[in-house]
Backbone as JSON, one array per atom type, in Angstrom:
{
  "sequence": "MIDDQLHYSILASGSTGNVTYLETPEHKILIDAGLSGKKISGLMAKIGRDLSDVDALFVTHEHSDHIQGVGVLARKYGMDVYANEGTWDAMSRKIGKVDVAQKHILAPGDTLSMGDMDVESFAVSHDAAEPQFYQVHHDGKAFCVLTDTGYVSDRVEQTIKDADAYLIECNHDMEMLRMGPYAWALKQRILGDEGHLSNEDGANTMMSVIGRQTKQIFLGHRSQENNMRSLAHLTVSTVLEQHDFGVEHDFYLHDTEPDEPTKLFTL",
  "N": [[91.0, -4.16, -123.27], [89.32, -1.08, -123.29], [88.15, 0.74, -126.04], [88.27, 4.07, -126.22], [88.15, 6.11, -128.03], [87.67, 8.65, -130.63], [86.36, 7.84, -133.68], [86.34, 8.11, -137.26], [85.08, 8.53, -140.62], [85.21, 9.9, -143.86], [82.68, 9.34, -145.78], [81.7, 10.09, -148.27], [82.46, 12.81, -150.38], [81.86, 15.62, -152.23], [80.56, 17.36, -155.14], [78.46, 15.8, -155.87], [77.47, 14.44, -153.71], [77.45, 14.16, -150.13], [78.63, 12.76, -147.14], [79.47, 12.14, -143.82], [80.85, 10.08, -141.33], [80.9, 9.46, -137.83], [82.07, 8.12, -134.73], [81.83, 7.34, -131.24], [82.41, 5.6, -128.11], [79.8, 5.65, -127.1], [78.07, 6.77, -129.01], [77.0, 6.9, -132.45], [77.12, 8.73, -135.36], [75.93, 10.57, -138.27], [77.0, 13.17, -140.4], [75.25, 14.96, -142.56], [73.52, 13.49, -145.38], [73.84, 12.93, -148.25], [73.5, 11.17, -150.38], [71.8, 8.34, -151.9], [69.92, 6.14, -149.74], [70.63, 3.48, -150.12], [73.18, 3.67, -151.33], [74.63, 4.93, -149.28], [74.46, 2.99, -147.31], [76.0, 0.98, -148.52], [78.53, 2.23, -148.58], [79.03, 2.49, -145.87], [79.26, -0.21, -145.21], [81.69, -0.77, -146.39], [83.51, 0.26, -144.6], [83.12, -1.35, -142.52], [80.87, -0.9, -140.92], [77.41, -0.39, -139.82], [74.33, 0.98, -140.84], [72.16, 0.67, -139.17], [73.08, 1.0, -136.63], [73.51, 3.66, -136.28], [72.63, 6.53, -134.51], [71.97, 9.23, -134.76], [71.55, 11.99, -137.02], [72.98, 14.75, -138.5], [72.22, 17.68, -140.15], [73.48, 19.93, -142.54], [72.61, 21.83, -144.48], [70.0, 22.49, -146.93], [70.55, 21.67, -149.58], [70.54, 19.34, -152.29], [72.72, 17.58, -152.5], [73.38, 17.14, -149.95], [71.2, 16.25, -148.56], [69.83, 14.14, -149.78], [69.42, 11.46, -148.89], [68.24, 11.77, -146.39], [65.48, 11.61, -145.51], [64.83, 8.91, -146.09], [66.71, 7.5, -144.49], [65.93, 8.35, -141.95], [63.32, 7.32, -141.76], [63.68, 4.54, -142.21], [65.63, 3.69, -140.38], [65.12, 4.94, -138.0], [66.55, 7.13, -137.03], [67.43, 10.0, -135.04], [67.05, 13.3, -136.22], [68.83, 16.24, -136.72], [68.71, 19.71, -137.24], [68.78, 23.22, -138.04], [66.11, 25.69, -137.65], [65.61, 27.11, -140.05], [66.71, 25.39, -141.99], [65.17, 23.07, -141.6], [62.64, 24.06, -142.4], [63.18, 24.55, -145.09], [63.89, 22.05, -146.14], [61.93, 20.19, -145.56], [59.78, 19.58, -147.35], [61.19, 18.26, -149.27], [62.23, 15.89, -148.31], [60.27, 14.21, -147.48], [57.99, 12.54, -145.2], [58.86, 12.74, -141.82], [58.91, 11.4, -138.65], [57.58, 13.28, -135.98], [58.78, 12.99, -133.5], [61.37, 12.41, -134.1], [62.45, 14.69, -135.11], [64.55, 17.38, -134.57], [65.69, 20.52, -133.29], [68.65, 22.27, -133.78], [70.2, 25.07, -133.18], [72.18, 27.61, -134.88], [75.38, 28.11, -133.49], [74.84, 26.79, -131.17], [75.47, 24.03, -128.9], [75.12, 20.58, -128.79], [74.96, 18.24, -126.29], [75.67, 14.91, -126.02], [75.95, 12.48, -124.11], [79.02, 11.06, -124.31], [79.79, 12.67, -126.38], [79.98, 15.84, -127.9], [78.28, 18.04, -130.02], [78.91, 20.74, -131.87], [77.5, 23.55, -133.4], [77.91, 25.89, -136.12], [77.37, 28.9, -137.89], [77.58, 29.51, -141.44], [78.54, 31.08, -144.6], [76.58, 30.72, -147.21], [74.58, 29.97, -150.11], [71.99, 29.1, -149.05], [69.12, 28.33, -146.98], [69.61, 28.54, -144.12], [72.47, 27.96, -143.51], [74.7, 25.8, -141.74], [77.56, 24.39, -140.13], [79.46, 21.75, -138.49], [81.26, 20.9, -135.5], [82.71, 18.25, -133.91], [83.14, 17.02, -130.68], [85.09, 15.05, -128.46], [86.36, 13.74, -125.56], [88.41, 15.7, -125.27], [89.28, 15.92, -127.88], [88.78, 17.13, -131.27], [86.82, 17.17, -134.21], [86.31, 18.76, -137.23], [83.93, 19.82, -139.61], [83.82, 21.65, -142.51], [82.5, 22.77, -145.22], [81.05, 24.1, -148.27], [80.85, 27.05, -148.22], [81.18, 30.52, -148.89], [83.09, 32.21, -147.9], [85.29, 32.38, -145.04], [84.64, 33.52, -141.94], [86.11, 35.65, -139.38], [84.97, 34.98, -136.95], [84.13, 32.3, -137.35], [86.64, 31.13, -137.81], [87.82, 31.45, -135.27], [86.13, 29.81, -133.81], [86.69, 27.24, -134.77], [89.36, 26.84, -134.42], [92.47, 25.12, -134.11], [91.59, 22.43, -134.17], [91.68, 18.82, -134.04], [91.34, 17.42, -136.38], [90.31, 18.17, -139.73], [87.73, 18.49, -142.15], [87.89, 20.15, -144.96], [86.7, 22.5, -147.33], [87.7, 22.34, -150.7], [86.78, 23.34, -153.33], [87.03, 24.26, -156.04], [89.36, 24.96, -158.71], [90.53, 28.11, -159.45], [91.2, 29.01, -162.06], [90.38, 26.9, -163.72], [87.64, 26.99, -163.24], [86.97, 29.56, -164.21], [87.61, 29.29, -166.93], [86.02, 27.23, -167.68], [82.97, 25.33, -168.62], [80.68, 26.31, -167.36], [77.79, 28.46, -167.04], [77.96, 32.06, -166.95], [76.59, 33.27, -164.83], [76.38, 31.17, -162.96], [79.07, 30.72, -162.45], [79.67, 33.14, -161.18], [78.11, 32.85, -158.9], [79.39, 30.67, -157.6], [81.88, 31.79, -157.1], [81.25, 33.84, -155.4], [80.45, 35.46, -152.19], [78.64, 33.78, -150.99], [79.13, 31.34, -152.02], [81.43, 28.91, -152.84], [84.49, 27.61, -151.41], [87.63, 28.03, -152.95], [90.54, 26.08, -154.01], [92.76, 27.58, -153.13], [91.51, 29.22, -151.25], [90.74, 27.32, -149.35], [93.26, 26.48, -148.48], [94.24, 28.88, -147.39], [92.43, 29.26, -145.31], [93.07, 27.06, -143.71], [95.64, 27.81, -142.92], [95.02, 29.76, -141.11], [93.8, 28.44, -139.02], [95.05, 26.05, -138.25], [96.59, 24.32, -135.6], [98.62, 23.28, -132.78], [97.49, 20.89, -132.09], [96.47, 19.89, -134.43], [96.31, 17.27, -136.71], [95.32, 15.87, -138.94], [94.13, 16.65, -142.17], [91.51, 16.84, -144.38], [90.72, 17.13, -147.73], [87.94, 18.41, -149.22], [84.67, 18.24, -150.88], [85.13, 18.53, -153.63], [84.83, 19.83, -156.87], [83.78, 18.08, -159.72], [83.9, 19.06, -162.24], [85.37, 21.42, -162.21], [87.82, 21.09, -160.99], [90.64, 19.09, -159.93], [91.75, 16.14, -158.32], [94.55, 15.85, -157.87], [95.42, 18.44, -158.37], [94.11, 20.01, -156.44], [95.26, 18.94, -154.12], [98.0, 19.49, -154.55], [97.96, 22.3, -154.7], [97.06, 23.13, -152.11], [99.0, 21.94, -150.49], [101.33, 23.2, -151.46], [100.87, 25.96, -150.9], [100.73, 25.89, -148.08], [103.28, 24.87, -147.43], [104.88, 26.9, -148.44], [104.49, 28.8, -146.54], [105.78, 27.83, -144.4], [104.57, 25.7, -143.01], [104.37, 22.46, -141.59], [103.81, 20.25, -143.62], [102.89, 16.88, -144.08], [104.47, 16.23, -142.01], [104.14, 17.66, -139.43], [101.43, 17.47, -139.67], [98.98, 15.77, -141.75], [97.88, 15.67, -145.15], [94.91, 14.64, -146.75], [93.11, 13.19, -149.46], [89.69, 13.2, -150.55], [86.84, 11.36, -151.8], [84.03, 11.29, -154.12], [82.62, 8.93, -154.18], [83.74, 6.91, -152.71], [84.74, 5.71, -149.59], [86.91, 7.12, -147.05], [89.41, 5.4, -145.13], [88.71, 4.19, -141.79], [89.49, 6.52, -139.55], [91.26, 7.51, -136.54], [91.05, 9.55, -133.65]],
  "CA": [[91.15, -2.7, -123.19], [88.18, -0.4, -123.89], [88.49, 1.78, -127.0], [87.54, 5.27, -125.82], [88.57, 7.15, -128.97], [86.76, 9.12, -131.66], [86.66, 7.29, -135.0], [85.55, 8.81, -138.29], [85.38, 8.3, -142.04], [84.46, 10.69, -144.83], [82.12, 8.32, -146.67], [81.6, 10.69, -149.61], [82.58, 14.27, -150.37], [81.93, 16.16, -153.57], [79.35, 18.06, -155.56], [77.4, 14.83, -156.13], [76.94, 13.88, -152.47], [78.32, 14.33, -148.97], [78.27, 12.02, -145.94], [80.59, 11.89, -142.91], [80.48, 9.19, -140.22], [81.73, 9.56, -136.63], [81.61, 7.27, -133.62], [82.48, 7.25, -129.94], [81.87, 4.4, -127.48], [78.37, 5.76, -126.79], [77.23, 7.29, -130.09], [77.39, 6.84, -133.85], [76.35, 9.77, -136.04], [76.26, 11.02, -139.61], [76.82, 14.57, -140.78], [74.67, 14.96, -143.9], [73.19, 12.22, -146.05], [73.62, 13.47, -149.59], [73.38, 10.11, -151.38], [70.67, 7.47, -151.62], [70.11, 5.27, -148.59], [71.33, 2.28, -150.56], [74.6, 3.99, -151.52], [75.23, 5.19, -147.98], [74.59, 1.68, -146.66], [77.14, 0.31, -149.13], [79.75, 2.89, -148.14], [79.22, 2.09, -144.47], [79.73, -1.6, -145.2], [83.1, -0.78, -146.77], [84.34, 0.55, -143.42], [82.76, -2.3, -141.49], [79.85, -0.34, -140.05], [76.04, -0.63, -140.26], [73.46, 2.13, -140.6], [71.22, 0.39, -138.1], [73.7, 1.4, -135.37], [73.61, 5.12, -136.23], [71.5, 7.05, -133.73], [71.64, 10.63, -135.04], [71.97, 12.55, -138.3], [73.05, 16.21, -138.42], [72.1, 18.23, -141.5], [74.12, 21.25, -142.65], [71.72, 22.71, -145.24], [68.98, 21.75, -147.67], [70.9, 21.33, -150.95], [70.3, 17.91, -152.5], [73.93, 16.78, -152.29], [73.54, 16.98, -148.5], [69.98, 15.73, -147.9], [69.12, 13.17, -150.61], [69.03, 10.26, -148.16], [67.82, 12.08, -145.02], [64.17, 11.06, -145.21], [64.89, 7.45, -146.13], [67.42, 7.01, -143.31], [65.12, 8.61, -140.76], [62.18, 6.4, -141.73], [64.09, 3.13, -142.19], [66.48, 3.34, -139.24], [64.67, 5.61, -136.79], [67.54, 8.09, -136.52], [67.08, 11.38, -134.72], [67.59, 14.22, -137.22], [69.06, 17.57, -136.17], [68.98, 20.81, -138.17], [68.2, 24.44, -137.5], [64.74, 25.93, -138.1], [65.61, 27.48, -141.46], [66.97, 24.21, -142.81], [63.97, 22.22, -141.53], [61.6, 24.64, -143.25], [63.56, 24.45, -146.5], [64.07, 20.68, -146.63], [60.84, 19.29, -145.18], [59.03, 19.11, -148.52], [62.08, 17.5, -150.14], [62.66, 14.63, -147.71], [59.13, 13.38, -147.12], [57.53, 12.53, -143.81], [59.72, 12.3, -140.73], [58.15, 11.41, -137.4], [57.87, 14.48, -135.21], [59.65, 12.63, -132.38], [62.74, 12.32, -134.6], [62.86, 16.0, -135.63], [65.13, 18.18, -133.49], [66.27, 21.8, -133.67], [69.95, 22.67, -133.24], [70.4, 26.4, -133.75], [73.58, 28.01, -135.09], [76.07, 28.56, -132.29], [74.51, 25.94, -130.03], [76.17, 22.75, -128.77], [74.31, 19.48, -128.27], [75.73, 17.27, -125.52], [75.11, 13.57, -126.11], [76.83, 11.56, -123.4], [80.46, 11.28, -124.48], [80.02, 13.42, -127.61], [79.37, 17.16, -128.03], [78.22, 18.49, -131.41], [78.85, 22.2, -131.88], [77.13, 24.08, -134.71], [78.32, 27.27, -136.4], [76.81, 29.4, -139.14], [78.5, 29.82, -142.53], [77.99, 31.93, -145.66], [76.28, 29.91, -148.39], [73.27, 30.34, -150.65], [70.97, 28.19, -148.54], [68.22, 29.02, -146.06], [70.29, 28.86, -142.85], [73.53, 26.94, -143.51], [75.59, 25.69, -140.6], [78.37, 23.17, -140.1], [79.56, 21.13, -137.17], [82.51, 20.45, -134.91], [82.37, 17.18, -132.98], [84.12, 16.95, -129.6], [85.08, 13.87, -127.61], [87.54, 13.48, -124.75], [89.45, 16.67, -125.57], [89.59, 15.9, -129.31], [87.76, 17.79, -132.08], [86.79, 16.96, -135.66], [85.53, 19.86, -137.79], [83.49, 19.76, -141.01], [83.55, 22.99, -143.05], [82.42, 22.88, -146.67], [79.89, 24.9, -148.71], [80.84, 28.42, -147.72], [81.86, 31.4, -149.82], [84.27, 32.71, -147.2], [85.34, 31.96, -143.64], [84.73, 34.73, -141.13], [86.98, 35.58, -138.19], [84.22, 34.27, -135.92], [84.23, 30.87, -137.62], [88.03, 30.73, -137.58], [88.03, 31.32, -133.82], [85.34, 28.67, -133.34], [87.25, 25.95, -135.19], [90.83, 26.89, -134.33], [93.25, 24.07, -133.45], [90.94, 21.11, -134.1], [92.6, 17.71, -134.32], [91.17, 17.03, -137.79], [89.4, 19.01, -140.5], [87.3, 18.28, -143.53], [87.82, 21.52, -145.45], [86.32, 22.6, -148.74], [88.56, 22.76, -151.81], [85.78, 23.06, -154.35], [87.4, 24.52, -157.43], [90.54, 25.71, -159.12], [90.0, 29.37, -159.98], [91.38, 29.12, -163.51], [89.51, 25.9, -164.34], [86.27, 27.49, -163.17], [86.82, 30.71, -165.12], [87.71, 28.85, -168.33], [85.17, 26.05, -167.86], [81.73, 25.43, -169.39], [79.53, 26.83, -166.61], [77.26, 29.78, -167.38], [78.61, 33.11, -166.19], [75.84, 33.48, -163.58], [76.76, 30.11, -162.04], [80.45, 31.01, -162.04], [79.61, 34.23, -160.21], [77.56, 32.3, -157.66], [80.42, 29.86, -156.95], [82.97, 32.66, -156.67], [80.75, 34.87, -154.5], [80.55, 35.29, -150.73], [77.74, 32.71, -150.58], [79.41, 30.23, -152.91], [82.29, 27.81, -152.39], [85.91, 27.9, -151.26], [88.57, 27.49, -153.93], [91.7, 25.41, -153.42], [93.54, 28.58, -152.42], [90.74, 29.62, -150.07], [90.85, 26.24, -148.37], [94.61, 26.54, -147.92], [94.35, 30.07, -146.54], [91.67, 28.99, -144.08], [93.86, 26.15, -142.89], [96.76, 28.55, -142.32], [94.49, 30.56, -140.01], [93.22, 27.64, -137.93], [95.92, 24.94, -137.83], [97.26, 24.51, -134.31], [99.53, 22.21, -132.37], [96.75, 19.63, -132.03], [96.01, 19.47, -135.76], [97.09, 16.16, -137.24], [94.78, 15.37, -140.2], [93.32, 17.58, -142.96], [90.9, 16.18, -145.52], [90.32, 18.11, -148.74], [86.62, 17.91, -149.57], [83.68, 18.9, -151.74], [85.82, 18.87, -154.87], [84.01, 19.83, -158.08], [84.27, 17.17, -160.76], [84.05, 19.83, -163.49], [86.24, 22.59, -162.06], [88.95, 20.79, -160.13], [91.2, 17.75, -160.03], [92.28, 15.72, -157.02], [95.97, 16.15, -157.76], [95.59, 19.88, -158.37], [93.71, 20.49, -155.12], [96.27, 18.51, -153.15], [99.23, 20.23, -154.81], [97.77, 23.71, -154.36], [97.02, 23.3, -150.65], [100.31, 21.57, -149.97], [102.3, 24.23, -151.84], [100.6, 27.18, -150.13], [101.11, 25.67, -146.69], [104.73, 24.74, -147.34], [105.48, 28.22, -148.68], [104.37, 29.57, -145.3], [106.52, 27.09, -143.36], [103.8, 24.69, -142.28], [105.01, 21.15, -141.72], [102.97, 19.3, -144.33], [103.38, 15.5, -144.01], [105.37, 16.1, -140.86], [103.33, 18.02, -138.27], [100.08, 17.02, -139.99], [98.9, 15.08, -143.04], [96.78, 16.01, -146.07], [94.25, 13.48, -147.34], [92.09, 13.45, -150.46], [88.42, 12.5, -150.38], [86.22, 10.99, -153.07], [82.57, 11.37, -154.1], [81.96, 7.62, -154.22], [84.6, 5.94, -152.04], [85.02, 6.23, -148.26], [88.25, 7.01, -146.49], [89.46, 4.39, -144.06], [88.25, 4.66, -140.5], [90.58, 7.19, -138.83], [91.1, 7.61, -135.1], [91.63, 10.69, -132.94]],
  "C": [[90.0, -2.02, -123.94], [88.69, 0.71, -124.81], [87.65, 3.02, -126.7], [87.81, 6.42, -126.78], [87.43, 7.55, -129.91], [87.23, 8.56, -133.0], [85.8, 7.99, -136.05], [86.0, 8.38, -139.68], [84.57, 9.28, -142.86], [83.96, 9.7, -145.88], [82.03, 8.82, -148.11], [81.73, 12.19, -149.46], [82.76, 14.76, -151.79], [80.62, 16.8, -153.95], [78.2, 17.11, -155.86], [76.83, 14.22, -154.86], [77.95, 13.92, -151.35], [77.78, 13.6, -147.75], [79.54, 11.82, -145.11], [80.09, 11.07, -141.73], [81.45, 9.39, -139.06], [81.16, 8.67, -135.54], [82.48, 7.45, -132.39], [81.94, 5.97, -129.3], [80.35, 4.44, -127.28], [77.5, 6.14, -127.98], [77.86, 7.09, -131.47], [76.49, 7.81, -134.62], [76.8, 9.93, -137.49], [76.13, 12.53, -139.66], [76.49, 14.58, -142.26], [74.44, 13.55, -144.44], [72.83, 12.56, -147.48], [73.64, 12.45, -150.71], [72.15, 9.28, -151.05], [70.97, 6.61, -150.4], [70.89, 4.03, -148.95], [72.83, 2.54, -150.72], [75.3, 4.22, -150.18], [75.44, 3.89, -147.22], [75.79, 0.93, -147.2], [78.47, 0.91, -148.71], [80.06, 2.55, -146.69], [79.78, 0.67, -144.38], [81.22, -1.68, -145.53], [84.03, -0.44, -145.61], [83.94, -0.34, -142.23], [81.73, -1.8, -140.49], [78.46, -0.52, -140.67], [75.16, 0.56, -139.9], [72.49, 1.9, -139.46], [71.77, 0.78, -136.73], [73.81, 2.92, -135.22], [72.4, 5.69, -135.51], [71.13, 8.49, -134.04], [72.25, 11.08, -136.36], [71.89, 14.07, -138.19], [73.13, 16.78, -139.83], [72.67, 19.64, -141.53], [73.25, 22.26, -143.38], [70.93, 21.87, -146.23], [69.33, 21.41, -149.11], [70.93, 19.81, -151.12], [71.52, 17.04, -152.25], [74.27, 16.64, -150.8], [72.33, 16.33, -147.83], [69.29, 14.6, -148.66], [68.61, 11.96, -149.81], [68.45, 10.51, -146.77], [66.49, 11.41, -144.67], [64.16, 9.55, -145.14], [65.57, 6.91, -144.87], [66.61, 7.21, -142.04], [63.99, 7.59, -140.64], [62.62, 4.94, -141.54], [64.81, 2.76, -140.9], [66.1, 4.06, -137.94], [65.65, 6.6, -136.21], [66.88, 9.4, -136.09], [67.77, 12.29, -135.73], [67.66, 15.62, -136.64], [69.37, 18.55, -137.29], [68.42, 22.07, -137.53], [66.83, 24.7, -138.14], [64.69, 26.26, -139.59], [65.81, 26.29, -142.38], [65.78, 23.26, -142.77], [62.88, 22.75, -142.45], [61.89, 24.43, -144.73], [63.61, 23.02, -147.02], [62.87, 19.77, -146.4], [60.08, 18.74, -146.38], [59.88, 18.23, -149.44], [62.37, 16.09, -149.61], [61.5, 13.72, -147.32], [58.87, 13.39, -145.62], [58.61, 12.0, -142.87], [58.92, 12.44, -139.44], [58.56, 12.59, -136.53], [58.81, 14.2, -134.04], [61.11, 12.56, -132.79], [63.29, 13.67, -135.06], [63.32, 16.89, -134.48], [65.75, 19.45, -134.06], [67.63, 21.98, -132.98], [70.31, 23.99, -133.92], [71.87, 26.71, -133.95], [74.19, 28.56, -133.8], [75.79, 27.73, -131.05], [75.34, 24.66, -130.05], [75.22, 21.73, -128.16], [75.23, 18.5, -127.56], [75.0, 15.94, -125.52], [76.06, 12.6, -125.41], [78.29, 11.92, -123.59], [80.8, 12.06, -125.75], [79.29, 14.76, -127.52], [79.42, 17.58, -129.49], [77.94, 19.99, -131.41], [78.52, 22.69, -133.28], [77.64, 25.51, -134.88], [77.84, 27.67, -137.78], [77.91, 29.7, -140.16], [77.79, 30.66, -143.58], [77.82, 31.13, -146.94], [74.87, 30.22, -148.85], [72.22, 29.29, -150.33], [70.18, 28.95, -147.48], [68.92, 29.47, -144.78], [71.44, 27.87, -142.67], [74.37, 26.98, -142.24], [76.39, 24.39, -140.72], [78.66, 22.8, -138.66], [81.0, 20.8, -136.8], [82.15, 19.45, -133.81], [83.5, 17.03, -131.97], [83.96, 15.66, -128.82], [86.42, 13.76, -126.88], [88.71, 14.41, -125.11], [89.89, 16.74, -127.02], [88.46, 16.56, -130.1], [87.95, 17.47, -133.56], [85.83, 17.99, -136.25], [85.2, 19.62, -139.26], [83.16, 21.19, -141.44], [83.65, 22.95, -144.57], [81.23, 23.78, -147.0], [79.83, 26.25, -148.01], [81.64, 29.29, -148.68], [83.11, 32.03, -149.22], [84.19, 32.25, -145.76], [85.6, 33.19, -142.79], [85.72, 34.54, -139.98], [86.29, 34.8, -137.08], [84.31, 32.77, -136.11], [85.65, 30.37, -137.36], [88.31, 30.55, -136.09], [87.31, 30.11, -133.26], [86.05, 27.35, -133.6], [88.76, 25.87, -135.05], [91.39, 25.68, -133.58], [92.44, 22.79, -133.21], [91.97, 20.04, -134.45], [92.53, 17.28, -135.78], [90.12, 17.92, -138.43], [89.0, 18.32, -141.79], [87.02, 19.67, -144.07], [87.5, 21.54, -146.94], [87.47, 23.08, -149.63], [87.76, 22.49, -153.07], [86.31, 23.18, -155.77], [88.78, 25.14, -157.55], [90.04, 26.95, -159.84], [90.08, 29.43, -161.5], [90.49, 28.11, -164.25], [88.06, 26.37, -164.33], [86.05, 28.62, -164.17], [86.8, 30.28, -166.58], [86.73, 27.73, -168.67], [83.82, 26.35, -168.49], [80.55, 26.04, -168.65], [79.09, 28.19, -167.14], [77.86, 30.83, -166.45], [77.91, 33.33, -164.85], [76.21, 32.43, -162.54], [78.19, 30.31, -161.55], [80.49, 32.11, -160.98], [79.11, 33.74, -158.86], [78.64, 31.53, -156.89], [81.53, 30.73, -156.37], [82.56, 33.68, -155.61], [80.87, 34.51, -153.03], [79.61, 34.22, -150.19], [77.93, 31.47, -151.45], [80.24, 29.14, -152.27], [83.74, 28.27, -152.29], [86.71, 27.25, -152.39], [89.67, 26.72, -153.22], [92.54, 26.38, -152.58], [92.84, 29.04, -151.15], [90.84, 28.58, -148.96], [92.21, 26.26, -147.69], [94.77, 27.73, -146.98], [93.58, 29.91, -145.23], [92.47, 28.09, -143.15], [95.02, 26.88, -142.22], [96.3, 29.34, -141.1], [94.07, 29.72, -138.81], [94.09, 26.48, -137.45], [96.6, 25.28, -136.51], [98.13, 23.31, -133.97], [98.83, 20.86, -132.31], [96.43, 19.06, -133.4], [96.92, 18.4, -136.35], [96.6, 15.67, -138.61], [93.93, 16.45, -140.87], [92.83, 16.85, -144.2], [90.36, 17.25, -146.48], [89.02, 17.62, -149.38], [85.83, 18.77, -150.53], [84.29, 19.37, -153.06], [84.87, 18.79, -156.07], [84.62, 18.89, -159.12], [84.48, 17.88, -162.09], [85.14, 20.89, -163.39], [87.44, 22.36, -161.16], [89.48, 19.4, -160.46], [91.82, 17.41, -158.67], [93.73, 16.13, -156.86], [96.23, 17.65, -157.67], [95.21, 20.47, -157.01], [94.78, 20.17, -154.09], [97.56, 19.32, -153.31], [99.1, 21.69, -154.39], [97.81, 23.93, -152.86], [98.39, 23.01, -150.05], [101.34, 22.67, -150.24], [102.12, 25.5, -151.03], [101.05, 27.01, -148.69], [102.63, 25.58, -146.52], [105.43, 26.08, -147.55], [105.42, 29.11, -147.44], [104.9, 28.77, -144.1], [105.67, 26.21, -142.47], [104.36, 23.3, -142.6], [104.11, 20.09, -142.34], [103.65, 17.92, -144.35], [104.43, 15.3, -142.93], [104.61, 16.41, -139.57], [101.89, 17.55, -138.43], [100.07, 16.44, -141.4], [97.69, 15.54, -143.84], [96.23, 14.74, -146.7], [93.23, 13.94, -148.39], [90.82, 12.7, -150.09], [87.8, 12.27, -151.74], [84.69, 11.09, -152.98], [81.88, 10.02, -153.98], [82.77, 6.52, -153.53], [84.96, 6.48, -150.66], [86.51, 6.22, -147.94], [88.26, 5.83, -145.53], [88.92, 5.0, -142.79], [89.45, 5.21, -139.73], [90.24, 7.29, -137.35], [91.75, 8.87, -134.57], [91.92, 10.26, -131.5]]
}
């Protein structure tokens, strides 16, 4: 029997590095490469996959926790790299030489069709040159990555509504951030419209987009200084349950880690 499903693993998610892996029968891709090539290779091995089989890498924005390994992976494995023009301009000097044949433009709002996989991009609000995230489609199923945004617009909500699975940002607990050691200017940046979603923000976004197809929600990009895994999970779960969403019944909440991959999930 041929496996015609979409498989995925969040290899790493957090303020220290972000990498997501997805595969269909025809394609294997990464969204972001925010760790060293060696670390990403090790995380792939933990889910029984090899970087040499990955054919494309999609970059969300130029911050180091999303691009650290981009240049190395492109040069070592020959992956095609996709980003919008603003991100290419901002990251080119940081990632080293990438062969022009491997450099591709995917503008915000565009969809790239690759055989049995469609990768849809959408712009977000973050303090980067031209930040965008991605929704991957295969055989009527959709997996959405949305982290690193200060707020979620109505346009984005409509774009990502009723996906089968989400990786959603739960960056910080508001009180931990306010009382924590960060300088006031950095706190303002994180809390601003071009910053990051709090646990509550992530929960509120999910309430706006969860649909009948939604089965898995992964809580991502958690700050190691301003959040805790248990607190993020409890906050999102509580908010959703208070609004009569069927947590652990209609859909499931999963935690992610900055240095440990999730298992390989299937849609």
